[in-house]
N, C-alpha and C positions, 0 to 999 in steps of 0.2 A: 748246506742246510741252514746254517746260521745266516748266510747272506739272503736266503729266500725269506726267512722270518723278518729280517730287517727290511727287505723290500716290501713285504706285506704290511709291515708297520708303517713304512713311509707312504705306501699307497693308501692305507687306511686313514692316515693323518691328512693326506691331501684330499681324500674324499670328504672327510669331516669338515675340512676347511672350505671346500667347494659348497657343501650343503649349508654351512654356516653363512657363507657369502650369499647364497640364494635366499636363505631365510632373511638375512639383512636386507637384501634387495626387495624381497616381497613385502617386508615390513615397511620399508621406505616408500614403496609404491602405494601401499595401503594408507600410509600417512599423507602422502601427496593427494590421494583421492579424497580423503576426509577433509583436508584443507580446502580443496577445490569445492567440495560440496558445501562447506561452511561459508566460503566466499559467495557461492551462488545463493545460498539461503540469506546471507546478509544483503546481497543485491536485491533479492526479491522483497525483503522486508522494507528496504529503503524505497523501492518502487511502489509498493503497496501504501506506504505512508504518504508518499507524494501524491498518489492517486486519491487517497482519502482526503488529503488537504485540498486538492483541487475540487473534489466533489463537494466538500463542505463549503468552500468559497462560492461555488456555483449556486448551491442551495441558499446560502445567505444572500447572494445577489438577487436571486429570484424572489426570495421572501421580501427583501427591501423594495423591489419593483412592485410586488403585489400590495404592500402597505401603501406605497405612493399612489397606486391606482385606486385603492379603496378610499384613501383620503380625498383624492380628486372627485371621485364619484359621490362621496358623502357631502362634499362642499357643493357640488352641482345640485344634488337633491335638496340641500338646505336652501339654495337660492331659488329653486323651483317652488318649494313649499312657501317661501316668503312671497314670491310673486302671486301664488294662488291665494294666500291669506290677504294680500293687498287687494286682489281682485274681488274677493268675497267681502272685504270691508267696504270697498267702493260700491259694490252692488247693494249692500245693506244700507249704506248712506243714501243711495238714490231712492230706496223704497220708503224712506221716512217722510 
């Protein structure tokens, strides 16, 4: 009787140890999954920041090109207006 109680106690202790190990394993696995998720979130953040920087640079380049184009067109329009003013002045001088 006494040996069966000791055997039950030993089996119970082994069962608790096994459950404790499973709990530790499950907790460890959950920690690993959380760490992996954090790494992926960090990678996604870095990727998004890189994309935003690239998009900002592209927008700045396009804005610069548009400003250059507008400047060239304004200069061309100024030259054209100057030629027309000269032509009008020449025509007015001929009518006097």
